[in-house]
MIVEXMI-223714 format. One record per atom (N, C-alpha, C): residue in three letters; y, z, x. Coordinates in steps of 0.05 Angstrom, whole numbers, plus 5000, padded with zeros to 4 digits. Atoms other than C-alpha are relative to their C-alpha. Layout:
N
ALAYZX...
//
This chain:
275
MET497550045024MET500749974997MET501650075021ARG497250114983ARG506949735030ARG501250194984LEU497949775016LEU512250335021LEU502449724999ARG497750155005ARG518650074988ARG502850175025HIS498650074989HIS525050055046HIS503350144988ASN497249975015ASN531550465021ASN501849955025LYS499750004979LYS535150145068LYS503850134991LYS499749815022LYS541050595032LYS500350275014ARG501649674991ARG537351205066ARG499849965016ASN500849984975ASN537050985130ASN502749935019THR497849924983THR542251245175THR501749785013LEU500050164987LEU542150755226LEU501149714990PHE499050275005PHE542450115182PHE502750164986LEU498049905014LEU548850485145LEU502450015014TYR498349984977TYR552050595216TYR501649645005GLU499850184992GLU550249955231GLU501849684985ALA499350205025ALA552649575164ALA503950065004LEU497349824987LEU559650005185LEU501749835018ILE499250124971ILE561149665252ILE500249694986LYS499450125010LYS559749065220LYS502149764981GLU497049985009GLU565549055175GLU501950035012LEU497649944986LEU569449335220LEU500149725019THR499750224983THR568948735261THR500949854986LYS499650215018LYS569248275206LYS503849994991SER497749975001SER576248635190SER502149935023VAL498250164992VAL578848555250VAL500449715012VAL500350215018VAL577147895248VAL502149864978GLN498750015017GLN580547825190GLN503350094999SER496549895002SER587648125212SER500350174980ASP500049705020ASP585348685154ASP499850235010MET500349614991MET587949365176MET499950084986GLN500249715031GLN587149735106GLN497150055009LYS502649975001LYS580149515119LYS498850125020LYS501249914980LYS579249655186LYS500450274997ASN499149714991ASN582950335176ASN497850144982ILE503449735021ILE576950605118ILE498449885012VAL502550164981VAL571750245159VAL500150255019LEU500449774977LEU573650735221LEU501050264985SER499049725023SER576551355166SER497350105001ILE502549925008ILE568851345149ILE498549995027LEU502250074997LEU565651145202LEU500950385033LYS499549824995LYS569851805242LYS498550224988GLU500149755020GLU569652295185GLU496550135000HIS502849945004HIS561852145181HIS497849945019PHE503050104976PHE558551885242PHE501550115034GLY499349864979GLY561752345299GLY498950135018LYS503049894984LYS556752525353LYS499950324995ASN501849665005ASN556853355334ASN499249974968SER500150075024SER555853055260SER496949975002CYS503050035006CYS547753075217CYS500349675021LEU501250255000LEU548852305217LEU500449775039GLY498850094977GLY552152145286GLY497750105018ARG502249894984ARG547252575320ARG497349824995GLU502150235005GLU541352125277GLU499749745014VAL500150354984VAL544651395298VAL498950055030GLN499649914977GLN543751705375GLN497050015001LEU503449985001LEU535651865362LEU499549755002TYR500850144999TYR535251305335TYR500149765025LYS499650214967LYS538350865395LYS499450085014ASP501749854973ASP535251245448ASP497749834995ILE502450125008ILE528950935425ILE500149654993LEU500050284999LEU531050245406LEU501349965023ASN498650134974ASN535550145467ASN497350055033SER501349764982SER530350525512SER497749645005LYS502150245000LYS525649855549LYS499250015022GLU502449984966GLU521049715609GLU498350364999LEU500649754991LEU517650435600LEU498050005005ASP503649974983ASP510550605628ASP499050204965LEU501949795033LEU506150825557LEU501150254993ASN499749764997ASN506451515582ASN502350014981THR496049905019THR514951595564THR499449904983ALA498950105039ALA514951145504ALA499450164988GLU500650065021GLU510151435471GLU501250365006LYS499549715001LYS512152205498LYS503250004981ILE496149935005ILE520152085487ILE498749924957LEU500250065039LEU518251765402LEU498750294987TYR500249765010TYR514252445400TYR501350224997GLU497849684994GLU519352975419GLU501549864982THR498049975016THR524452545377THR498750064972ARG501250085020ARG519652485317ARG499950425005MET499749774995MET519053305338MET503050104986PHE497849934998PHE525853375336PHE501849934972PHE498949995022PHE526953125273PHE499850134975GLY501449885020GLY522053465239GLY501250315001TYR500249805000TYR524954145254TYR504050005021GLY496049904982GLY533353975288GLY500349914985PHE499150015022PHE534253725227PHE500550154964ASP500449935030ASP536653945149ASP499749754990GLN500250245011GLN534853375112GLN500949914967GLN498550055028GLN538153525052GLN503949955013GLU498150074992GLU543853605091GLU502449645015THR499650305004THR543252855110THR499149814986TYR499650085023TYR542152685044TYR502850004985ASP496949955011ASP548452895019ASP502249875022GLU498750284983GLU552152495075GLU499649795000GLN500250235005GLN549151965065GLN501149834974SER500050095040SER550851904981SER503550125020LYS497250075007LYS558352115007LYS500849775014VAL499050194988VAL558451505056VAL498849674984ILE500050135017ILE555551065004ILE501650014977SER497250045014SER559851324956SER503249875004LYS496650154988LYS566851095000LYS499149715004VAL500950284993VAL563150515018VAL500349794958ASN499750115026ASN562350354941ASN503249964988LYS496650035012LYS569750554923LYS501349875016ASP498349904987ASP573450534976ASP500449665014LEU500850284991LEU570549805010LEU498449894984SER500550125020SER566049464973SER497250005005ARG503350034998ARG557449344956ARG499849865019ASP499850254984ASP557948714994ASP499650135024VAL499349944963VAL557749185065VAL497550085002PHE502749874996PHE550649395041PHE498449665007SER502950334988SER548548615053SER501949875020ASN499650174979ASN552348485115ASN495949935017PHE501850184988PHE547048115162PHE499050265023ILE501149844979ILE543348685213ILE497849875013PRO500950064981PRO540648295267PRO497450125004ASN501349814981ASN535048845289ASN499250134974TYR500749805017TYR533949115215TYR496950104996LYS502449855017LYS526949065212LYS499150155026ASN500449794992ASN526149485275ASN501250204994LEU498549775021LEU531250005238LEU498150034982ALA502349875011ALA526450005185ALA498550145004THR502449914989THR521050065215THR500150365015LEU499349704989LEU523650665263LEU500050224972SER499849815023SER525951045200SER497950144981GLN502649915007GLN519651015161GLN499150135017ILE501449694981ILE516351405222ILE499850244995PHE499249654997PHE519352005212PHE500550034964ASN500749905036ASN518451925123ASN497550155004ASP502249775000ASP513452525115ASP498249894981ASP502550095015ASP509652145067ASP499949765003LEU501150304977LEU507951535115LEU496450164991SER503049884993SER499351595111SER499449985039VAL500949964970VAL497251715184VAL499049725017LYS501050244989LYS494151075200LYS502749715001LYS497550125004LYS500950715175LYS502550095014ARG496949864984ARG505351155213ARG499249955036VAL502450054971VAL500051075277VAL501849665013MET499850325009MET500950275254MET502849945014LEU495350055007LEU508750275256LEU500450235038GLU498949904970GLU509250795321GLU498049795021ASN499950234986ASN505350285357ASN501449635008GLN497950214994GLN509649735353GLN502250145023ILE498849894975ILE514850205381ILE500349935015VAL501150024974VAL512250325432VAL499649765016GLN499250424988GLN511549565445GLN502549985010SER497450134992SER518149515449SER502350125012MET498449834978MET519950095494MET498449855017MET502150044969MET515349765544MET500849775006SER499850265001SER517649075527SER503349985017LYS496549954985LYS523448835576LYS502950004995LYS497550025002LYS530748845571LYS500749734988ASP499250215003ASP534348345535ASP502149715016GLU497750214984GLU537347765574GLU503350024985PRO497250015007PRO545347705564PRO500049784978GLU499750175023GLU543847075525GLU498750154969GLN501549775025GLN539247525469GLN502550145001LYS498249855007LYS545447935467LYS501749944990MET498350235015MET549847345442MET498650074980LYS501350095035LYS545047315388LYS501250274971SER497749735020SER547247935367SER501250134982ILE497250075021ILE553047785333ILE499649654995ASP499650245021ASP554247355273ASP501349845027LYS497950174986LYS555846735305LYS501849934988LEU498250065010LEU559846545258LEU502850134992THR498549805001THR564447195262THR501249945032PHE498850024959PHE564547005345PHE502049834992LYS499050125005LYS566346405321LYS502749874993THR497350115016THR572046435275THR502350225021PHE499349754974PHE573947025331PHE502249855019ILE499350124976ILE575146525381ILE503249804996ASN498250295006ASN578245975339ASN502750194998LYS497649915020LYS582946465311LYS501750105029PHE499449884981PHE584846705386PHE501049625015ASN499250314998ASN585645855400ASN501049954995SER497550035009SER590045775359SER502550064999THR497749774983THR594746315391THR500749885027TYR500349964969TYR593246165464TYR498749775006GLY500750205001GLY590945555464GLY497849945012ASP502749995002ASP583445365485ASP499350255028LEU500249654975LEU581046085531LEU498049875022GLN501049964979GLN578246135597GLN497850164994GLU503049745003GLU571446425610GLU501050345009GLU498449685000GLU575247055636GLU500850094963GLN498649855033GLN578247065563GLN497649974979ARG502950075020ARG571046865527ARG499350345006ASN501749654999ASN567547475561ASN501250314991LEU498549785011LEU573747925541LEU499650034972LEU500750045021LEU572847745475LEU497050044990LEU503349925006LEU564947865469LEU500350225010GLN501049754993GLN565448455505GLN501950274971TYR497849815022TYR571648725449TYR498249994975ILE502849975025ILE566548545392ILE497850164999LEU502749884996LEU561148845421LEU500450315004SER498249714996SER565649465439SER499150164972PHE499349915021PHE565049645362PHE497150194997SER502849865000SER557049825370SER498550295028ASP501049774979ASP557150225431ASP501850275009ASP498049854997ASP563150685427ASP502649955022ASN498350054986ASN567750275477ASN498450025026LEU501449944982LEU562750325526LEU500549825021GLY499650304979GLY561249705556GLY502749865003LEU496350104991LEU568849445545LEU500950185021LYS498749764995LYS571150055581LYS498949905035VAL501050024968VAL567249865646VAL501349744999TYR498750275002TYR568749125629TYR502749985016LEU496850094999LEU575749195631LEU500750095028ASN499849954970ASN575249675694ASN500649895021GLU501350264978GLU573049145738GLU501749714993GLU498650155007GLU577048585699GLU503550075006ILE497849945002ILE584248965701ILE500049985038GLY500250034958GLY582449095784GLY501149755004ARG499950265000ARG581748355787ARG502849875003LEU497450105016LEU587948225745LEU502350155020LYS498949834985LYS591648725790LYS501149875037GLU500650184978GLU589548375857GLU500549754995VAL497850284996VAL592147725839VAL503449934992ILE496350174994ILE599047785817ILE501250215016ASN498549774981ASN600248415867ASN499849655021ASN499950194977ASN598347755919ASN502449884994SER497450325004SER603247235877SER501950105019LEU497849905000LEU608547725897LEU501049815029GLU500050184973GLU607847375967GLU499849754996MET499250304994MET608446625945MET503149995002GLU498049984998GLU614146415956GLU502450004984GLU499549995035GLU616546165890GLU500550154984ILE499149665019ILE616446845866ILE502450135005LYS498649934980LYS619447135923LYS503049945007THR497550054991THR625146715929THR502050094965ASP498750085030ASP626246745849ASP500750304985SER500349715005SER629047415830SER499450064976THR502449895036THR627047335756THR497350014999MET503049984998MET620547115770MET498950305006LEU501149814994LEU619347675812LEU500550264985LYS499549825021LYS622848125766LYS497950104984SER501849965035SER617547985705SER497150065012THR502749984989THR611847885756THR499150365003LYS500649864989LYS613748585785LYS498750234962LYS500349855029LYS614248785696LYS497250054987VAL502749955012VAL606848545693VAL498050185015LEU502849744986LEU603049035749LEU501850284987ALA499749715002ALA607549665718ALA497949944974ARG501950105036ARG603849385646ARG497550045008ILE501950044989ILE597749285680ILE499550435013GLU500249674990GLU597850085717GLU500050124962GLU499749815026GLU600150315645GLU496549934978TYR502750085008TYR592649995617TYR498550265004LYS501449744981LYS589350655658LYS500750254969ASN499449865028ASN592051095602ASN499950024976GLN499550255032GLN592450615540GLN497950044990GLN503250015025GLN587450655469GLN500049695009ILE500450334991ILE584750005478ILE499849934972ASP499350075020ASP587249685421ASP499849684991ASP499550315009ASP588148935386ASP503049905014THR498150044984THR594848995419THR500349955025MET501050044966MET591949105490MET498549735001ILE501850264997ILE587348595480ILE500749755002GLU498150335007GLU592147975468GLU501750115021GLN497750074980GLN596948255522GLN498049945029ILE502850024971ILE590048275576ILE498749675001LEU499650224995LEU589647575549LEU502049725012LYS497750154991LYS595647305562LYS500950095030ILE499249914973ILE595547665633ILE497249765015GLN503450184995GLN588247325650GLN501549704994ARG498750095002ARG592046675630ARG502649875023LEU497750134989LEU598946705671LEU496850035036ALA500849914986ALA593247055729ALA498149635006GLU501350255004GLU589146275717GLU501749975012GLU497650135004GLU595645975730GLU501049925027ILE499449934970ILE597746285793ILE497350015019GLN502150144977GLN590446195829GLN500249634998THR500350414998THR591745375808THR501649975016ASP498350044984ASP597645415838ASP500350065034GLY499449934969GLY596645715898GLY497649895014
//
C-alpha cells in the first residue's frame, strides 16, 4: 500500500516553495511580495525555530555526498533519533499550519504549485520520519536515501538545472535590457545571487569575497593608466569606485548592491580591454 504524501506537511517543501516564490518576486521586481515571503521565512524558519532546525536536518542529509556506507547509515540513524526525541511534533504541526495560513492569505495557493526539482527526494526523506510507515517500506526508503548520500557530488552544470530555466532566462533578459549583453562574470554573479536564496547567502558571500577582491585589484591598477592619472575627473571617479568597493565589506547584500557590482564588472572589463 502506497502512503499518500501531503507536501504541505513537508517542512522542507514549504521552505523550498517559499524560496522559489522569493526568487520569482525578485525577477518580477515585486517588492511587496518579496517582503511578505521574507517575513514568513524569518519568522518561521529561523535557525532556532522548530521548522528551521528541521530544515537543517533535512539539508544535512540531502547535501551529504560521497560518504561510505557506515557513515551514511549512522547519520540517517542519528537524525531519526533526533526527530523522535528532539522535536515536539505538535509544535511542528502548529507552525506548519501558521505558514500554510499565511501563504493562503497573504500570497497565493499557487505557491504550493511551485516546481521543486528534488521534490521526490524531499518526499522520500519526509516519509522516513513518519511513525505510521511499515518496517519494510521504511527500510526500502532508507536504502534509497543512503544510496543518494553515497553518490558523487553534483557537477556545476547539474546545479544549474535546479534553477527553473524560465526564471533564470527572465532574470538574465531583465539585466540584458538594462546593461546590454552580460559578460561571463556578470552571468556568474547573477547565478550565485539566485542560488543564494536557498543557502542563506553562504555561496554568494564566498563568491563575492573573491570577485570583489578581483575588481578592487583591476580598478586599483587602473590608477596607473596614463589616461586616468592625467585626467582629474576620471581619477576622481575611479577613486570613488574604489571607495564604493570598500564599503561592500560591511554592506548587506541586496538588489541595489548586485546592480552596482554588475556595473563595476562592466567597467573592469573595459579597463582590461583598453589596457
